[in-house]
C-alpha positions as CSV (number, residue, x, y, z in Angstrom):
1,X,-27.1,14.4,7.1
2,X,-23.8,13.7,5.3
3,X,-22.9,10.1,4.2
4,X,-19.5,8.8,3.4
5,X,-18.8,8.8,-0.3
6,X,-19.1,5.3,-1.9
7,X,-16.4,4.6,-4.4
8,X,-17.7,1.4,-6.1
9,X,-21.0,0.8,-7.9
10,X,-23.4,-1.3,-5.7
11,X,-24.6,-3.1,-8.9
12,X,-21.4,-4.0,-10.8
13,X,-18.6,-3.0,-8.3
14,X,-16.8,-0.8,-10.9
15,X,-15.3,2.5,-9.7
16,X,-17.8,5.4,-9.5
17,X,-17.1,8.9,-10.7
18,X,-18.2,12.0,-8.9
19,X,-20.1,14.2,-11.3
20,X,-21.7,16.8,-9.2
21,X,-20.6,19.1,-6.3
22,X,-22.8,21.4,-4.3
23,X,-22.1,24.1,-1.7
24,X,-24.2,23.5,1.4
25,X,-24.1,27.2,2.1
26,X,-25.0,29.0,-1.1
27,X,-26.2,25.9,-3.1
28,X,-23.8,26.6,-6.0
29,X,-23.6,23.4,-8.1
30,X,-20.7,22.3,-10.2
31,X,-21.1,19.5,-12.6
32,X,-18.1,17.7,-14.3
33,X,-16.1,14.6,-13.8
34,X,-14.1,14.6,-10.6
35,X,-11.5,12.1,-9.4
36,X,-11.3,10.8,-5.8
37,X,-8.0,10.4,-4.1
38,X,-6.7,6.9,-3.7
39,X,-7.3,7.2,0.0
40,X,-11.0,7.5,-0.7
41,X,-11.1,3.9,-1.9
42,X,-10.0,2.6,1.5
43,X,-12.5,1.0,3.9
44,X,-13.4,2.5,7.2
45,X,-11.1,0.1,9.0
46,X,-8.2,0.8,6.7
47,X,-8.7,4.6,7.1
48,X,-8.7,4.2,10.9
49,X,-5.5,2.2,10.6
50,X,-3.9,4.9,8.5
51,X,-4.9,7.5,11.1
52,X,-3.3,5.5,13.9
53,X,-0.2,4.9,11.7
54,X,0.2,8.6,11.0
55,X,-0.4,9.7,14.6
56,X,2.2,7.2,15.6
57,X,4.5,8.8,13.0
58,X,5.0,5.4,11.3
59,X,6.5,3.8,14.4
60,X,5.2,0.2,14.1
61,X,5.9,-0.5,17.8
62,X,3.6,2.4,18.8
63,X,1.0,1.2,16.3
64,X,1.2,-2.3,18.0
65,X,0.6,-0.7,21.4
66,X,-2.2,1.6,20.2
67,X,-4.1,-1.1,18.5
68,X,-3.2,-4.0,20.8
69,X,-2.0,-6.2,18.0
70,X,1.2,-8.0,17.0
71,X,3.9,-6.9,14.7
72,X,2.9,-9.3,11.9
73,X,-0.7,-8.0,12.1
74,X,0.5,-4.4,11.7
75,X,2.7,-5.4,8.8
76,X,-0.2,-7.3,7.2
77,X,-2.6,-4.4,7.5
78,X,0.0,-2.1,6.1
79,X,0.6,-4.4,3.2
80,X,-3.1,-4.7,2.6
81,X,-3.5,-0.9,2.4
82,X,-0.5,-0.6,0.1
83,X,-2.1,-3.1,-2.2
84,X,-5.5,-1.5,-2.0
85,X,-3.9,1.8,-3.1
86,X,-2.6,0.1,-6.2
87,X,1.0,-0.1,-5.3
88,X,2.7,-3.4,-5.9
89,X,5.0,-4.7,-3.2
90,X,8.6,-4.4,-4.4
91,X,10.3,-7.7,-4.3
92,X,14.0,-8.1,-3.8
93,X,15.9,-10.0,-6.4
94,X,16.2,-13.6,-5.1
95,X,19.8,-14.7,-5.1
96,X,20.3,-18.3,-6.1
97,X,23.2,-19.1,-3.9
98,X,23.7,-22.7,-5.3
99,X,23.9,-21.3,-8.8
100,X,26.5,-18.7,-7.8
101,X,28.6,-21.3,-6.0
102,X,28.4,-23.6,-9.1
103,X,29.5,-20.7,-11.4
104,X,32.4,-20.0,-9.0
105,X,33.5,-23.6,-9.0
106,X,33.3,-23.8,-12.8
107,X,35.4,-20.7,-13.1
108,X,32.6,-18.8,-14.8
109,X,32.9,-15.9,-12.3
110,X,35.6,-14.6,-9.9
111,X,35.4,-14.6,-6.2
112,X,34.8,-10.9,-6.1
113,X,31.9,-11.3,-8.6
114,X,30.4,-14.1,-6.5
115,X,30.6,-11.9,-3.4
116,X,28.9,-9.1,-5.2
117,X,26.1,-11.4,-6.4
118,X,25.6,-12.9,-3.0
119,X,25.4,-9.4,-1.5
120,X,22.8,-8.6,-4.3
121,X,24.7,-5.6,-5.5
């Protein structure tokens, strides 16, 4: 019987390393340090979501229908998986509109510069 690979130590919760591989046919054994893919660290629920997401070709509306959940739930699950894979969510530069208007009023920047800043270019 095959079990799903565990990726974290049940004692200290640190990442486990695979050190032994064996062929189930000829019993050849290879010992070394092997790395798991990032996807191997996802939970069963997360992997199931990834499967649905891929079969829906990334169409969030289709994922909503398939799972029977709302758009915010799909986005939340997707963000959770992205975070679990170690990718930080890219944040857009927050534009301080009041500061830009103040700079424009004080003559520190031109109208064109203010427009560019407001458009976040």
